[in-house]
N, C-alpha and C positions, 0 to 999 in steps of 0.2 A: 417404503424403504425404512428398515430398522437398522439404526447404527448401534452396534454393540459397544463401541468405544465412546468415551466421553470426550467431547471437544472442549478445549480450553476457551474461556471467554475472550472475545476480541478486545484488545486494548484500545485506549483513546488514540494512541499514536503508534504507528508501526512502520518499519522500514525493511526493504529487501536486502539492503547492504549489510553483510556480516560484520563490518567494522563499526557500524552505528550502535549507539547505546540503546536504540529502540528496536533492534533486531531480536526476534524470538523464534528459534528454530522449531519449537513444538507446534506453533501455529501453522507453519508452512508444511507440516505433514498432511494437512487438509487443504483443499482448494478454497482460496479466499477471493471474494468478489468485491469490487468497489463501485459505488454509484455516486456520480457528481451531478447534482441538479436533476435527479431522476433518470440519468442516462448512464448505462454501464460503461466503465472504462477498463481497458485491458493493459494499458501502458503505464500504470502507476508504480512509481518507485518508493514513495513514502506518502503517508496521509496523517492528518490530525483532525479528528471529528470535532473536538471542542472549539478549535480555532477556525474550522471551516476551510481547509485547503488541502490540496494534493500537490505532489511534485512529479512532473513528467519530463522525459528527455526533450531537449530543445533541438530537434532535427538530428543531424549527424555530427554536430559539434562536440569536440572532446576537450577536456581540460589538459593541463600539461602532464598529468599522470595517466592519461588514457581513459579516464572515466567520462561518461556522458555528462554534458552540462544539463542542469535541471532547471525547469521553469516552474514557478509556483502559480497554481490556478485556484482561485477562490470560489466558494459556493457551498451548497448544502451537501455534506459528505455522509454516506452511509456505507458501513462495512458489513459483510455477511458471508456465511459459508455457502458454497455452491453444493 
């Protein structure tokens, strides 16, 4: 597979929430994968590689603005392009 487009480097911290200061739309033009402790996760809302955590939804619970409540899970975090 030859990619003719150059992919931007993955940042240390990234969020899928457009209101977050860690959101980067250029990165989401490509498919991003996250591994936590060598296990691929598909439900990640935010990650930080240097601090070693990801944030995932806590079941079906919502906050008062209708956004899902997030739980922080710690471990070895790896981000990659699929």
